[in-house]
C-alpha positions in Angstrom: 155.4 33.4 253.5 151.8 33.4 252.2 150.5 33.2 255.8 152.0 36.6 256.4 150.4 37.9 253.2 147.0 36.6 254.4 147.6 38.6 257.6 148.5 41.6 255.6 145.3 41.2 253.6 143.2 41.1 256.8 145.1 44.3 257.8 144.1 46.0 254.6 140.5 45.1 255.0 140.6 46.4 258.6 142.3 49.5 257.4 139.5 50.2 254.9 136.8 49.6 257.5 138.4 51.9 260.0 138.7 54.7 257.4 135.2 54.2 256.1 133.5 54.0 259.5 135.7 56.8 260.9 134.8 59.1 258.0 131.1 58.4 258.5 131.2 59.0 262.3 133.3 62.2 261.9 130.9 63.6 259.3 127.9 62.9 261.6 129.7 64.5 264.6 130.4 67.5 262.4 126.8 67.8 261.3 125.6 67.6 264.9 127.8 70.4 266.2 127.7 72.7 263.3 126.3 76.2 264.0 125.7 79.0 261.5 125.4 82.7 261.7 122.0 84.3 261.9 119.9 84.1 258.8 121.9 81.0 257.7 120.9 77.3 258.1 123.1 74.3 258.0 122.7 72.0 255.0 124.0 68.6 256.0 124.1 67.4 252.4 126.4 70.1 251.3 128.0 70.5 254.8 127.7 74.3 254.4 125.7 77.1 255.9 123.3 78.6 253.4 121.1 81.6 253.5 117.3 81.4 252.8 117.7 81.5 249.0 120.3 78.7 249.1 123.0 80.8 247.7 126.2 82.1 249.3 127.3 78.8 251.1 129.9 79.2 253.8 131.5 76.8 256.2 130.4 76.8 259.9 133.0 78.5 262.0 132.4 77.0 265.4 135.3 75.1 266.9 133.6 71.7 267.1 132.8 71.6 263.4 136.2 72.9 262.4 138.0 70.3 264.4 135.9 67.3 263.2 136.2 68.6 259.6 140.0 68.7 260.0 140.1 65.2 261.4 137.9 63.9 258.6 140.3 65.5 256.1 143.3 63.8 257.8 141.5 60.5 257.7 140.5 60.9 254.0 142.5 60.9 250.8 144.8 63.7 251.8 145.7 61.8 255.0 145.6 58.2 256.1 143.7 56.8 253.2 146.3 58.3 250.9 148.6 55.5 252.0 146.2 52.8 250.7 147.6 52.6 247.1 151.2 52.3 248.4 150.1 49.6 250.8 148.3 47.7 248.0 151.3 48.0 245.7 153.6 46.8 248.4 151.3 43.8 249.1 151.2 42.8 245.4 155.0 43.2 245.2 155.5 41.0 248.2 153.2 38.4 246.7 155.2 38.2 243.5 158.5 38.2 245.3 157.3 35.4 247.6 156.1 33.3 244.7 159.5 33.7 243.0 161.4 32.9 246.1 159.4 29.8 246.8 160.0 28.4 243.3 163.7 29.2 243.5 164.0 27.3 246.8 162.6 24.1 245.3 165.0 21.7 243.6 163.6 18.9 241.4 
């Protein structure tokens, strides 16, 4: 039983690595393909197009940036990473159930 939980723990770690690395890669892809209207420059820190005075930030509208931004959103807390608390709660619940079932199976 606990061997299965160890595998689930490795799965959670892999899940976190995939989400973290995927978010970083998608953000960098979005930064590299972003294009702004004339008189605007792309600010990678804010991930917005800004005019010369730094005011009036807008999102880039080219298709490459829009698609990578959407995928980054789906990978983040409103998407795949939103399942992480449920998976952790399930894992802890299985750990306790496994411990109770192992004790119940022993007869002294």
